[in-house]
PyMOL Python script that loads the backbone (N, CA, C, O; Angstrom):
from pymol import cmd

cmd.read_pdbstr("""\
ATOM      1  N   MET A   1     120.320  77.992 107.748  1.00  0.00           N
ATOM      2  CA  MET A   1     118.751  78.052 107.707  1.00  0.00           C
ATOM      3  C   MET A   1     118.030  77.205 106.932  1.00  0.00           C
ATOM      4  O   MET A   1     118.079  77.178 105.703  1.00  0.00           O
ATOM      5  N   TYR A   2     117.158  76.299 107.836  1.00  0.00           N
ATOM      6  CA  TYR A   2     116.915  75.176 107.998  1.00  0.00           C
ATOM      7  C   TYR A   2     115.373  75.043 107.869  1.00  0.00           C
ATOM      8  O   TYR A   2     114.670  75.691 108.644  1.00  0.00           O
ATOM      9  N   CYS A   3     114.628  73.981 106.632  1.00  0.00           N
ATOM     10  CA  CYS A   3     113.562  73.720 106.635  1.00  0.00           C
ATOM     11  C   CYS A   3     112.278  74.644 106.332  1.00  0.00           C
ATOM     12  O   CYS A   3     111.201  74.708 106.925  1.00  0.00           O
ATOM     13  N   LEU A   4     112.854  75.474 104.985  1.00  0.00           N
ATOM     14  CA  LEU A   4     111.514  76.464 104.429  1.00  0.00           C
ATOM     15  C   LEU A   4     111.168  76.392 103.923  1.00  0.00           C
ATOM     16  O   LEU A   4     111.670  77.011 102.984  1.00  0.00           O
ATOM     17  N   THR A   5     109.730  75.576 103.504  1.00  0.00           N
ATOM     18  CA  THR A   5     109.322  75.255 102.457  1.00  0.00           C
ATOM     19  C   THR A   5     108.076  76.051 102.394  1.00  0.00           C
ATOM     20  O   THR A   5     107.535  76.386 103.449  1.00  0.00           O
ATOM     21  N   THR A   6     107.391  76.505 100.830  1.00  0.00           N
ATOM     22  CA  THR A   6     106.766  77.366 100.758  1.00  0.00           C
ATOM     23  C   THR A   6     106.108  76.971  98.977  1.00  0.00           C
ATOM     24  O   THR A   6     106.570  76.294  98.059  1.00  0.00           O
ATOM     25  N   ALA A   7     104.901  77.750  99.130  1.00  0.00           N
ATOM     26  CA  ALA A   7     103.909  76.996  98.116  1.00  0.00           C
ATOM     27  C   ALA A   7     104.228  77.760  96.821  1.00  0.00           C
ATOM     28  O   ALA A   7     104.008  77.228  95.733  1.00  0.00           O
ATOM     29  N   HIS A   8     104.734  78.974  96.913  1.00  0.00           N
ATOM     30  CA  HIS A   8     104.836  80.190  96.250  1.00  0.00           C
ATOM     31  C   HIS A   8     106.206  80.810  97.197  1.00  0.00           C
ATOM     32  O   HIS A   8     106.178  81.022  98.410  1.00  0.00           O
ATOM     33  N   CYS A   9     107.273  81.006  96.359  1.00  0.00           N
ATOM     34  CA  CYS A   9     108.639  81.941  97.152  1.00  0.00           C
ATOM     35  C   CYS A   9     109.270  82.663  96.824  1.00  0.00           C
ATOM     36  O   CYS A   9     109.746  82.289  95.752  1.00  0.00           O
ATOM     37  N   LYS A  10     109.771  83.957  97.210  1.00  0.00           N
ATOM     38  CA  LYS A  10     110.285  85.081  96.300  1.00  0.00           C
ATOM     39  C   LYS A  10     111.239  84.565  97.450  1.00  0.00           C
ATOM     40  O   LYS A  10     110.833  84.187  98.549  1.00  0.00           O
ATOM     41  N   GLU A  11     113.066  84.612  96.897  1.00  0.00           N
ATOM     42  CA  GLU A  11     114.585  84.780  97.173  1.00  0.00           C
ATOM     43  C   GLU A  11     114.478  85.509  98.205  1.00  0.00           C
ATOM     44  O   GLU A  11     114.882  84.797  99.124  1.00  0.00           O
ATOM     45  N   SER A  12     114.168  86.533  98.628  1.00  0.00           N
ATOM     46  CA  SER A  12     114.141  87.202  99.481  1.00  0.00           C
ATOM     47  C   SER A  12     113.028  87.135 101.326  1.00  0.00           C
ATOM     48  O   SER A  12     113.177  87.843 102.322  1.00  0.00           O
ATOM     49  N   VAL A  13     112.144  86.129 101.105  1.00  0.00           N
ATOM     50  CA  VAL A  13     111.751  85.805 101.891  1.00  0.00           C
ATOM     51  C   VAL A  13     112.178  84.517 102.728  1.00  0.00           C
ATOM     52  O   VAL A  13     111.788  84.201 103.852  1.00  0.00           O
ATOM     53  N   GLU A  14     113.358  83.647 101.636  1.00  0.00           N
ATOM     54  CA  GLU A  14     113.990  82.713 101.855  1.00  0.00           C
ATOM     55  C   GLU A  14     115.201  83.599 103.564  1.00  0.00           C
ATOM     56  O   GLU A  14     115.423  83.438 104.764  1.00  0.00           O
ATOM     57  N   GLU A  15     115.548  84.444 102.437  1.00  0.00           N
ATOM     58  CA  GLU A  15     116.576  84.932 103.558  1.00  0.00           C
ATOM     59  C   GLU A  15     116.069  85.598 104.656  1.00  0.00           C
ATOM     60  O   GLU A  15     116.867  85.881 105.550  1.00  0.00           O
ATOM     61  N   GLU A  16     114.534  86.009 104.813  1.00  0.00           N
ATOM     62  CA  GLU A  16     114.321  86.628 106.625  1.00  0.00           C
ATOM     63  C   GLU A  16     113.501  85.625 107.321  1.00  0.00           C
ATOM     64  O   GLU A  16     113.031  85.867 108.433  1.00  0.00           O
ATOM     65  N   THR A  17     113.266  84.255 106.576  1.00  0.00           N
ATOM     66  CA  THR A  17     112.163  83.877 107.216  1.00  0.00           C
ATOM     67  C   THR A  17     112.420  82.495 107.402  1.00  0.00           C
ATOM     68  O   THR A  17     111.556  81.935 106.729  1.00  0.00           O
ATOM     69  N   PHE A  18     113.458  81.241 108.194  1.00  0.00           N
ATOM     70  CA  PHE A  18     114.012  80.400 108.753  1.00  0.00           C
ATOM     71  C   PHE A  18     113.361  79.894 109.692  1.00  0.00           C
ATOM     72  O   PHE A  18     112.340  80.503 110.012  1.00  0.00           O
ATOM     73  N   THR A  19     113.772  78.402 110.592  1.00  0.00           N
ATOM     74  CA  THR A  19     113.961  78.162 111.681  1.00  0.00           C
ATOM     75  C   THR A  19     114.888  77.433 111.975  1.00  0.00           C
ATOM     76  O   THR A  19     115.263  76.795 110.991  1.00  0.00           O
ATOM     77  N   SER A  20     115.530  77.187 113.012  1.00  0.00           N
ATOM     78  CA  SER A  20     117.305  77.148 112.807  1.00  0.00           C
ATOM     79  C   SER A  20     117.335  75.414 113.803  1.00  0.00           C
ATOM     80  O   SER A  20     118.393  74.915 114.189  1.00  0.00           O
ATOM     81  N   ASN A  21     115.922  74.758 114.043  1.00  0.00           N
ATOM     82  CA  ASN A  21     116.098  73.403 114.202  1.00  0.00           C
ATOM     83  C   ASN A  21     115.771  72.311 112.970  1.00  0.00           C
ATOM     84  O   ASN A  21     114.745  72.280 112.290  1.00  0.00           O
ATOM     85  N   PRO A  22     116.523  71.740 112.909  1.00  0.00           N
ATOM     86  CA  PRO A  22     116.261  70.591 111.890  1.00  0.00           C
ATOM     87  C   PRO A  22     114.854  69.667 112.015  1.00  0.00           C
ATOM     88  O   PRO A  22     114.144  69.214 111.117  1.00  0.00           O
ATOM     89  N   LEU A  23     114.760  69.590 113.132  1.00  0.00           N
ATOM     90  CA  LEU A  23     113.816  68.818 113.341  1.00  0.00           C
ATOM     91  C   LEU A  23     111.975  68.879 113.533  1.00  0.00           C
ATOM     92  O   LEU A  23     110.994  68.168 113.749  1.00  0.00           O
ATOM     93  N   THR A  24     112.579  70.861 113.163  1.00  0.00           N
ATOM     94  CA  THR A  24     111.168  71.355 113.148  1.00  0.00           C
ATOM     95  C   THR A  24     111.207  72.083 111.468  1.00  0.00           C
ATOM     96  O   THR A  24     112.195  72.423 110.817  1.00  0.00           O
ATOM     97  N   GLU A  25     110.067  72.137 111.183  1.00  0.00           N
ATOM     98  CA  GLU A  25     109.597  72.724 109.508  1.00  0.00           C
ATOM     99  C   GLU A  25     108.542  74.113 109.738  1.00  0.00           C
ATOM    100  O   GLU A  25     107.523  74.278 110.409  1.00  0.00           O
ATOM    101  N   LEU A  26     109.484  75.152 108.665  1.00  0.00           N
ATOM    102  CA  LEU A  26     108.047  76.121 108.350  1.00  0.00           C
ATOM    103  C   LEU A  26     107.778  75.967 107.061  1.00  0.00           C
ATOM    104  O   LEU A  26     108.684  75.774 106.250  1.00  0.00           O
ATOM    105  N   ASN A  27     106.592  76.029 106.737  1.00  0.00           N
ATOM    106  CA  ASN A  27     105.764  76.551 105.863  1.00  0.00           C
ATOM    107  C   ASN A  27     104.820  77.646 105.693  1.00  0.00           C
ATOM    108  O   ASN A  27     104.114  78.268 106.487  1.00  0.00           O
ATOM    109  N   GLY A  28     105.056  77.723 104.086  1.00  0.00           N
ATOM    110  CA  GLY A  28     104.783  79.008 104.189  1.00  0.00           C
ATOM    111  C   GLY A  28     103.157  78.186 102.901  1.00  0.00           C
ATOM    112  O   GLY A  28     103.111  77.186 102.184  1.00  0.00           O
ATOM    113  N   TYR A  29     101.974  79.477 103.278  1.00  0.00           N
ATOM    114  CA  TYR A  29     101.255  79.323 101.960  1.00  0.00           C
ATOM    115  C   TYR A  29     100.441  80.462 101.362  1.00  0.00           C
ATOM    116  O   TYR A  29      99.912  81.252 102.145  1.00  0.00           O
ATOM    117  N   GLU A  30     100.291  80.622 100.060  1.00  0.00           N
ATOM    118  CA  GLU A  30     100.272  82.246  98.914  1.00  0.00           C
ATOM    119  C   GLU A  30      98.831  81.736  99.258  1.00  0.00           C
ATOM    120  O   GLU A  30      98.327  82.400 100.163  1.00  0.00           O
ATOM    121  N   THR A  31      98.182  80.917  98.864  1.00  0.00           N
ATOM    122  CA  THR A  31      96.088  81.054  99.228  1.00  0.00           C
ATOM    123  C   THR A  31      95.861  81.359 100.283  1.00  0.00           C
ATOM    124  O   THR A  31      94.774  81.889 100.513  1.00  0.00           O
ATOM    125  N   ASN A  32      97.234  81.040 101.816  1.00  0.00           N
ATOM    126  CA  ASN A  32      96.059  81.344 102.736  1.00  0.00           C
ATOM    127  C   ASN A  32      97.542  81.949 103.685  1.00  0.00           C
ATOM    128  O   ASN A  32      98.332  81.210 104.271  1.00  0.00           O
ATOM    129  N   PRO A  33      97.602  83.200 103.631  1.00  0.00           N
ATOM    130  CA  PRO A  33      98.619  84.210 104.496  1.00  0.00           C
ATOM    131  C   PRO A  33      99.073  83.963 105.667  1.00  0.00           C
ATOM    132  O   PRO A  33      99.001  84.772 106.593  1.00  0.00           O
ATOM    133  N   MET A  34      99.546  82.918 105.742  1.00  0.00           N
ATOM    134  CA  MET A  34      99.845  82.205 106.935  1.00  0.00           C
ATOM    135  C   MET A  34     101.243  81.580 106.871  1.00  0.00           C
ATOM    136  O   MET A  34     101.819  81.632 105.784  1.00  0.00           O
ATOM    137  N   TRP A  35     101.937  80.919 108.046  1.00  0.00           N
ATOM    138  CA  TRP A  35     103.062  80.326 107.967  1.00  0.00           C
ATOM    139  C   TRP A  35     102.812  79.727 109.327  1.00  0.00           C
ATOM    140  O   TRP A  35     102.509  80.206 110.419  1.00  0.00           O
ATOM    141  N   ALA A  36     103.128  78.081 108.718  1.00  0.00           N
ATOM    142  CA  ALA A  36     102.805  77.067 110.410  1.00  0.00           C
ATOM    143  C   ALA A  36     104.182  76.867 110.558  1.00  0.00           C
ATOM    144  O   ALA A  36     104.951  76.972 109.602  1.00  0.00           O
ATOM    145  N   LEU A  37     104.559  76.573 111.738  1.00  0.00           N
ATOM    146  CA  LEU A  37     105.836  76.506 112.847  1.00  0.00           C
ATOM    147  C   LEU A  37     105.336  74.356 112.734  1.00  0.00           C
ATOM    148  O   LEU A  37     104.195  73.899 112.808  1.00  0.00           O
ATOM    149  N   VAL A  38     106.665  73.534 112.546  1.00  0.00           N
ATOM    150  CA  VAL A  38     105.686  72.077 113.058  1.00  0.00           C
ATOM    151  C   VAL A  38     106.791  71.737 113.289  1.00  0.00           C
ATOM    152  O   VAL A  38     107.723  71.918 112.505  1.00  0.00           O
ATOM    153  N   ASN A  39     106.932  70.944 114.885  1.00  0.00           N
ATOM    154  CA  ASN A  39     107.259  70.393 114.839  1.00  0.00           C
ATOM    155  C   ASN A  39     107.263  68.342 114.998  1.00  0.00           C
ATOM    156  O   ASN A  39     106.802  67.562 115.832  1.00  0.00           O
ATOM    157  N   ASN A  40     107.858  68.221 114.012  1.00  0.00           N
ATOM    158  CA  ASN A  40     108.183  66.713 113.133  1.00  0.00           C
ATOM    159  C   ASN A  40     108.982  65.763 114.203  1.00  0.00           C
ATOM    160  O   ASN A  40     109.957  65.096 113.855  1.00  0.00           O
ATOM    161  N   THR A  41     108.534  65.768 115.373  1.00  0.00           N
ATOM    162  CA  THR A  41     109.275  64.869 116.487  1.00  0.00           C
ATOM    163  C   THR A  41     107.967  64.399 116.829  1.00  0.00           C
ATOM    164  O   THR A  41     106.905  64.700 116.283  1.00  0.00           O
ATOM    165  N   ASN A  42     108.225  63.376 118.109  1.00  0.00           N
ATOM    166  CA  ASN A  42     107.700  62.513 119.199  1.00  0.00           C
ATOM    167  C   ASN A  42     108.095  63.399 120.664  1.00  0.00           C
ATOM    168  O   ASN A  42     107.682  63.256 121.816  1.00  0.00           O
ATOM    169  N   GLU A  43     109.075  64.361 120.065  1.00  0.00           N
ATOM    170  CA  GLU A  43     109.685  65.095 122.267  1.00  0.00           C
ATOM    171  C   GLU A  43     110.029  66.459 121.366  1.00  0.00           C
ATOM    172  O   GLU A  43     110.220  66.876 120.224  1.00  0.00           O
ATOM    173  N   PRO A  44     109.961  66.804 122.696  1.00  0.00           N
ATOM    174  CA  PRO A  44     109.481  68.303 122.621  1.00  0.00           C
ATOM    175  C   PRO A  44     110.535  69.177 122.324  1.00  0.00           C
ATOM    176  O   PRO A  44     111.649  69.079 122.837  1.00  0.00           O
ATOM    177  N   GLN A  45     110.131  70.233 121.311  1.00  0.00           N
ATOM    178  CA  GLN A  45     111.585  70.676 120.296  1.00  0.00           C
ATOM    179  C   GLN A  45     111.778  71.918 120.638  1.00  0.00           C
ATOM    180  O   GLN A  45     110.753  72.281 121.216  1.00  0.00           O
ATOM    181  N   GLU A  46     112.643  72.886 120.589  1.00  0.00           N
ATOM    182  CA  GLU A  46     112.979  74.425 120.773  1.00  0.00           C
ATOM    183  C   GLU A  46     113.942  74.687 119.553  1.00  0.00           C
ATOM    184  O   GLU A  46     115.021  74.184 119.239  1.00  0.00           O
ATOM    185  N   THR A  47     113.036  75.805 118.896  1.00  0.00           N
ATOM    186  CA  THR A  47     113.731  76.837 117.701  1.00  0.00           C
ATOM    187  C   THR A  47     113.607  78.222 117.543  1.00  0.00           C
ATOM    188  O   THR A  47     112.583  78.878 117.736  1.00  0.00           O
ATOM    189  N   VAL A  48     114.659  78.620 117.195  1.00  0.00           N
ATOM    190  CA  VAL A  48     114.708  80.156 116.935  1.00  0.00           C
ATOM    191  C   VAL A  48     114.184  79.986 115.607  1.00  0.00           C
ATOM    192  O   VAL A  48     114.847  79.482 114.701  1.00  0.00           O
ATOM    193  N   LEU A  49     112.700  80.503 115.441  1.00  0.00           N
ATOM    194  CA  LEU A  49     112.330  81.254 114.435  1.00  0.00           C
ATOM    195  C   LEU A  49     112.078  82.607 114.197  1.00  0.00           C
ATOM    196  O   LEU A  49     111.597  83.431 114.974  1.00  0.00           O
ATOM    197  N   THR A  50     112.673  82.841 112.363  1.00  0.00           N
ATOM    198  CA  THR A  50     112.869  84.144 112.193  1.00  0.00           C
ATOM    199  C   THR A  50     112.316  84.535 111.528  1.00  0.00           C
ATOM    200  O   THR A  50     112.656  84.142 110.412  1.00  0.00           O
ATOM    201  N   LEU A  51     111.198  85.457 111.504  1.00  0.00           N
ATOM    202  CA  LEU A  51     110.469  85.976 110.408  1.00  0.00           C
ATOM    203  C   LEU A  51     110.704  87.230 110.174  1.00  0.00           C
ATOM    204  O   LEU A  51     110.514  88.171 110.944  1.00  0.00           O
ATOM    205  N   PHE A  52     111.065  87.250 109.245  1.00  0.00           N
ATOM    206  CA  PHE A  52     110.997  88.634 108.346  1.00  0.00           C
ATOM    207  C   PHE A  52     112.124  88.750 108.859  1.00  0.00           C
ATOM    208  O   PHE A  52     112.555  89.283 107.836  1.00  0.00           O
ATOM    209  N   GLY A  53     113.221  88.734 109.680  1.00  0.00           N
ATOM    210  CA  GLY A  53     114.019  89.098 110.685  1.00  0.00           C
ATOM    211  C   GLY A  53     114.027  89.529 111.706  1.00  0.00           C
ATOM    212  O   GLY A  53     114.930  90.194 112.215  1.00  0.00           O
ATOM    213  N   LYS A  54     112.853  89.165 112.246  1.00  0.00           N
ATOM    214  CA  LYS A  54     112.475  89.193 113.903  1.00  0.00           C
ATOM    215  C   LYS A  54     112.388  87.929 114.500  1.00  0.00           C
ATOM    216  O   LYS A  54     111.290  87.375 114.458  1.00  0.00           O
ATOM    217  N   SER A  55     113.709  87.126 115.273  1.00  0.00           N
ATOM    218  CA  SER A  55     113.668  86.342 116.196  1.00  0.00           C
ATOM    219  C   SER A  55     112.762  85.729 117.289  1.00  0.00           C
ATOM    220  O   SER A  55     112.609  86.370 118.329  1.00  0.00           O
ATOM    221  N   GLU A  56     112.188  84.609 117.141  1.00  0.00           N
ATOM    222  CA  GLU A  56     111.955  84.398 118.277  1.00  0.00           C
ATOM    223  C   GLU A  56     111.966  83.462 118.998  1.00  0.00           C
ATOM    224  O   GLU A  56     110.963  82.817 118.693  1.00  0.00           O
ATOM    225  N   THR A  57     112.461  82.986 119.752  1.00  0.00           N
ATOM    226  CA  THR A  57     112.631  81.534 120.679  1.00  0.00           C
ATOM    227  C   THR A  57     111.524  80.770 120.173  1.00  0.00           C
ATOM    228  O   THR A  57     110.655  81.468 119.650  1.00  0.00           O
ATOM    229  N   ILE A  58     111.333  79.666 120.180  1.00  0.00           N
ATOM    230  CA  ILE A  58     110.208  78.575 120.261  1.00  0.00           C
ATOM    231  C   ILE A  58     110.220  77.507 121.105  1.00  0.00           C
ATOM    232  O   ILE A  58     111.100  76.648 121.038  1.00  0.00           O
ATOM    233  N   ASN A  59     109.064  77.466 122.127  1.00  0.00           N
ATOM    234  CA  ASN A  59     109.543  75.857 122.017  1.00  0.00           C
ATOM    235  C   ASN A  59     107.763  75.230 121.802  1.00  0.00           C
ATOM    236  O   ASN A  59     106.776  75.883 122.142  1.00  0.00           O
ATOM    237  N   LEU A  60     107.723  73.933 121.207  1.00  0.00           N
ATOM    238  CA  LEU A  60     107.171  73.178 120.700  1.00  0.00           C
ATOM    239  C   LEU A  60     106.652  71.843 121.653  1.00  0.00           C
ATOM    240  O   LEU A  60     107.347  71.239 122.471  1.00  0.00           O
ATOM    241  N   ASN A  61     105.367  71.597 121.335  1.00  0.00           N
ATOM    242  CA  ASN A  61     105.292  69.711 122.123  1.00  0.00           C
ATOM    243  C   ASN A  61     105.064  69.202 121.074  1.00  0.00           C
ATOM    244  O   ASN A  61     104.615  69.632 120.011  1.00  0.00           O
ATOM    245  N   PRO A  62     105.595  67.678 121.619  1.00  0.00           N
ATOM    246  CA  PRO A  62     105.600  66.748 120.631  1.00  0.00           C
ATOM    247  C   PRO A  62     104.266  67.160 119.541  1.00  0.00           C
ATOM    248  O   PRO A  62     103.228  67.709 119.910  1.00  0.00           O
ATOM    249  N   SER A  63     104.605  66.724 118.062  1.00  0.00           N
ATOM    250  CA  SER A  63     103.948  67.000 116.824  1.00  0.00           C
ATOM    251  C   SER A  63     103.379  68.839 116.597  1.00  0.00           C
ATOM    252  O   SER A  63     103.237  69.328 115.476  1.00  0.00           O
ATOM    253  N   GLU A  64     103.212  69.350 117.452  1.00  0.00           N
ATOM    254  CA  GLU A  64     102.486  70.496 117.532  1.00  0.00           C
ATOM    255  C   GLU A  64     103.009  71.824 116.689  1.00  0.00           C
ATOM    256  O   GLU A  64     104.126  72.342 116.678  1.00  0.00           O
ATOM    257  N   ILE A  65     101.975  72.133 116.092  1.00  0.00           N
ATOM    258  CA  ILE A  65     101.630  72.895 114.745  1.00  0.00           C
ATOM    259  C   ILE A  65     101.435  74.752 115.188  1.00  0.00           C
ATOM    260  O   ILE A  65     100.338  75.187 115.539  1.00  0.00           O
ATOM    261  N   ARG A  66     102.184  75.292 115.126  1.00  0.00           N
ATOM    262  CA  ARG A  66     101.750  76.879 115.780  1.00  0.00           C
ATOM    263  C   ARG A  66     101.850  77.948 114.774  1.00  0.00           C
ATOM    264  O   ARG A  66     102.964  78.361 114.454  1.00  0.00           O
ATOM    265  N   TRP A  67     100.614  78.505 114.168  1.00  0.00           N
ATOM    266  CA  TRP A  67     100.614  79.412 112.581  1.00  0.00           C
ATOM    267  C   TRP A  67     100.919  80.656 113.300  1.00  0.00           C
ATOM    268  O   TRP A  67     100.756  80.799 114.512  1.00  0.00           O
ATOM    269  N   PHE A  68     101.296  81.407 112.625  1.00  0.00           N
ATOM    270  CA  PHE A  68     101.392  82.627 112.895  1.00  0.00           C
ATOM    271  C   PHE A  68     101.838  83.766 111.131  1.00  0.00           C
ATOM    272  O   PHE A  68     102.435  83.499 110.088  1.00  0.00           O
ATOM    273  N   GLY A  69     101.138  85.007 111.673  1.00  0.00           N
ATOM    274  CA  GLY A  69     100.345  85.420 110.560  1.00  0.00           C
ATOM    275  C   GLY A  69     101.587  86.136 109.710  1.00  0.00           C
ATOM    276  O   GLY A  69     102.589  86.530 110.306  1.00  0.00           O
ATOM    277  N   VAL A  70     101.426  86.281 108.156  1.00  0.00           N
ATOM    278  CA  VAL A  70     102.535  86.695 107.222  1.00  0.00           C
ATOM    279  C   VAL A  70     102.163  88.803 107.941  1.00  0.00           C
ATOM    280  O   VAL A  70     101.368  89.414 108.654  1.00  0.00           O
ATOM    281  N   LYS A  71     103.491  89.069 107.019  1.00  0.00           N
ATOM    282  CA  LYS A  71     103.711  90.132 107.049  1.00  0.00           C
ATOM    283  C   LYS A  71     102.827  91.047 106.330  1.00  0.00           C
ATOM    284  O   LYS A  71     102.759  90.816 105.123  1.00  0.00           O
ATOM    285  N   ASP A  72     101.960  92.269 106.874  1.00  0.00           N
ATOM    286  CA  ASP A  72     101.076  92.924 106.022  1.00  0.00           C
ATOM    287  C   ASP A  72     101.540  93.887 104.371  1.00  0.00           C
ATOM    288  O   ASP A  72     100.888  93.906 103.326  1.00  0.00           O
ATOM    289  N   ASP A  73     102.412  94.350 104.572  1.00  0.00           N
ATOM    290  CA  ASP A  73     103.224  94.923 103.169  1.00  0.00           C
ATOM    291  C   ASP A  73     104.064  93.784 102.447  1.00  0.00           C
ATOM    292  O   ASP A  73     105.206  94.001 102.045  1.00  0.00           O
ATOM    293  N   GLU A  74     103.469  92.634 102.317  1.00  0.00           N
ATOM    294  CA  GLU A  74     104.066  92.137 100.917  1.00  0.00           C
ATOM    295  C   GLU A  74     103.168  92.193  99.927  1.00  0.00           C
ATOM    296  O   GLU A  74     103.481  91.843  98.789  1.00  0.00           O
TER     297      GLU A  74
END
""", "prot")
cmd.dss("prot")
cmd.show_as("cartoon", "prot")
cmd.util.cbc("prot")
cmd.orient("prot")
C-alpha cells in the first residue's frame, strides 16, 4: 500500500483505499468528500487505484490530478 494521505482517516478506509505506484499519491478530504489521485512526476504514470475494495488501472499524465467521489454509505 503506497501514499495514502487523508485529512481524517479510519483504519478500515486505509485498508480498502490505496494506489499501487509510489510515484502517485492519493489524498482524501473529509470536508470535501472526494479523493484526489496525483501524479507527482513529470512523466506519465500508471497505477492500480483501489477505492473501497474495487481496483482500476489508471494512466495519469505528468503532474495530473484526477478526482474521484467517496463511497456514499460512509
